[in-house]
C-alpha positions, -999 to +999 in steps of 0.1 A: -789-042+335-764-014+334-741-036+355-744-064+330-737-042+300-706-028+318-693-063+325-699-072+288-681-042+274-652-048+298-648-085+286-650-075+250-623-050+253-601-075+271-607-101+244-600-075+217-568-065+234-557-101+239-565-108+202-545-078+191-515-088+211-517-123+197-519-109+163-490-086+168-469-114+183-477-137+154-468-110+129-435-103+146-427-140+148-435-144+111-413-114+102-385-128+123-387-162+108-387-147+073-357-126+081-338-156+095-347-176+065-334-148+042-301-147+062-298-184+059-305-183+022-280-155+017-253-175+036-260-206+015-258-185-017-225-169-005-210-203+002-221-216-032-205-186-048-173-191-028-172-228-037-178-219-074-150-193-073-126-217-057-136-243-083-130-218-111-096-208-097-086-245-093-097-251-129-077-221-142-047-231-122-049-266-137-051-250-172-021-228-165-001-258-153-012-277-184-001-249-207+032-245-189+038-283-191+031-282-229+056-253-234+083-274-217+079-304-238+092-312-273+056-322-282+044-286-281+021-281-311+007-250-329-021-255-353-013-292-354+023-285-363+050-298-340+072-272-326+109-283-323+130-269-295+168-267-300+196-252-281+227-235-296+257-232-274+286-210-287+320-208-270+330-172-278+317-141-293+336-133-325+326-130-362+337-165-372+315-183-347+287-157-351+287-164-388+286-201-381+255-197-359+238-176-386+246-203-411+231-230-390+199-211-387+199-205-424+206-241-432+177-252-410+154-227-427+164-241-461+152-275-448+119-262-436+127-255-399+118-219-394+121-200-361+087-186-350+068-212-371+079-247-362+111-240-344+121-225-310+158-216-306+175-210-273+210-194-277+237-191-251+273-179-253+299-192-228+323-162-233+353-186-234+344-200-200+345-238-199+325-241-166+298-219-180+296-241-211+287-271-189+260-250-172+245-241-206+241-278-216+228-289-182+201-262-186+193-276-221+192-311-207+166-300-180+145-284-207+143-315-229+156-301-261+150-320-293+185-313-305+215-292-293+242-275-313+278-270-301+298-243-319+336-247-313+356-275-297+351-267-260+314-265-265+313-299-283+333-315-255+309-300-228+278-310-247+291-346-251+299-348-215+264-337-204+244-356-230+264-388-235+240-410-215+208-395-231+190-398-265+194-361-273+214-357-305+243-333-306+255-315-337+288-296-336+304-271-358+337-253-360+356-282-344+390-283-359+399-319-349+370-340-337+393-370-332+417-350-309+386-337-291+375-373-285+341-370-301+349-390-332+371-419-343+399-419-368+375-430-396+353-399-389+326-419-371+308-406-340+317-419-305+280-415-295+249-396-305+271-367-318+281-355-353+288-323-371+313-303-392+350-296-389+367-263-397+400-280-403+424-254-417+439-256-452+474-253-437+494-260-468+474-235-489+481-209-462+518-215-461+520-214-500+502-180-499+526-167-472+556-177-493+541-163-525+535-129-508+567-129-487+592-152-504+619-147-478+597-160-449+617-183-426+598-181-393+560-180-388+547-170-354+515-185-340+496-175-308+474-202-292+455-211-260+471-241-243+438-255-231+422-256-266+429-290-282+419-277-316+447-252-314+473-277-304+462-300-333+465-271-358+500-262-346+511-298-349+500-298-385+516-264-392+549-277-378+549-308-400+540-290-433+562-260-426+593-283-426+586-291-463+591-254-470+621-250-447+600-228-424+601-228-386+570-223-365+575-201-335+546-207-311+535-187-281+509-201-257+485-183-234+462-195-206+436-167-208+428-134-226+448-113-200+480-131-211+476-121-248+493-086-248+526-099-232+524-130-255+523-109-286+552-088-273+572-120-267+564-133-302+575-100-318+609-097-300+639-095-323+653-126-307+624-146-322+627-128-355+593-139-368+586-127-404+549-130-402+521-141-378+494-165-389+462-170-369+446-204-364+411-211-352+419-203-316+388-188-300+405-168-273+431-153-296+406-145-324+382-129-299+410-104-291+424-100-326+426-061-325+454-065-298+474-087-321+469-065-351+478-033-334+510-046-318+521-064-351+514-032-371+538-012-348+566-037-358+555-037-395+548-075-392+519-088-414+492-109-397+475-136-418+439-147-409+424-182-410+390-171-424+372-142-441+361-122-411+397-119-397+407-104-431+378-081-430+389-069-396+425-062-405+445-093-413+464-089-446+451-121-463+439-156-458+435-189-476+406-196-453+371-208-447+337-192-450+319-199-418+284-191-430+287-219-454+301-242-427+271-233-406+247-241-434+263-275-439+258-281-402+222-270-403+214-294-432+229-323-412+208-314-382+176-312-403+181-348-414+181-358-377+150-337-368+131-352-398+140-387-386+159-395-418+191-403-399+205-406-364+235-386-353+252-418-341+252-430-377+265-399-394+302-393-401+314-357-394+320-336-425+347-312-436+346-282-460+372-291-486+376-258-504+395-228-493+393-193-507+416-163-510+406-131-491+427-100-491+427-066-473+440-038-496+440-012-468+461-033-445+485-041-473+489-004-481+496+004-445+523-023-444+538-011-478+528-043-496+515-044-531+495-075-544+505-089-578+477-089-604+475-127-603+466-127-566+442-098-570+423-116-597+421-149-578+407-133-546+372-142-538+367-110-518+387-078-513+384-053-485+394-017-484 
């Protein structure tokens, strides 16, 4: 009996141990499976998040590209208002052309085209470098401008060369002789999608003023840049009209700014015997006007300007133009094109007909000159 009980107890213990082992193994396997499942789920979630992140990035990149594309097109809109993009190229940095640019912006504003609201303006200055002028307009061409401005003859020529085979309208200003520049015909019609305003000088009025102030004037000196067709055109007109007054035009050409000091010295030599110097709308010369004024003052030779800013800066007087008004006139023309009322190719270029008298009292005093009361009263503006 004892033997039987002993055998029974031994078997029970064995069974119990076996059962416990099985239970433990099952538990471990279950925990292992659960852990593996958790890892798998974690990996799946991580991949989902990564895919979502990449999708978000791709979406954001697409939006950035779309925004960038919208900025580079003339159809850019803000609050359902079309934003017009224009480029203003200016040949040199001096007050006459600066005023012209300011006038253009003011003229556009008067017509409802306001920078920061429905107008984006890109402005560049060529600093009298013709090759840079071409780069400026090629850049405007690549940026699909709605319209481009060209201030001064070399800029107008460069703009026409770059845009002549496109639909982009060109509006020029401060171009003395559009026909000589080959951007208009004799009857003032455009040669392409280009129009604008001319700053043709009132040459006869200027010569009359010089003779009135200095009755004994026999020789008038003119400095000019040989590569500027606008200057050559002005000199030709001066030579023709001066003959009517028995006056000789003594001209002195330069190739670049560095040539100017020697050119002024040559013009002021006693062998030339010039009685006065008169400026034309030559950009290179006007940009270095202080050199001319200083050297002429040393010889007590008066220098006449071609517009108000030159008189303000030291020329004795001028029957000249007002470039802000010229710019405004140009801006009004451009507005008609932007509004779709006219095409540049159908618009004749325009000229400011009136000239005004400007005098510098300080310069006159330094030269020992006294203005007659009649001239003083007829001056539009006097500078001290």
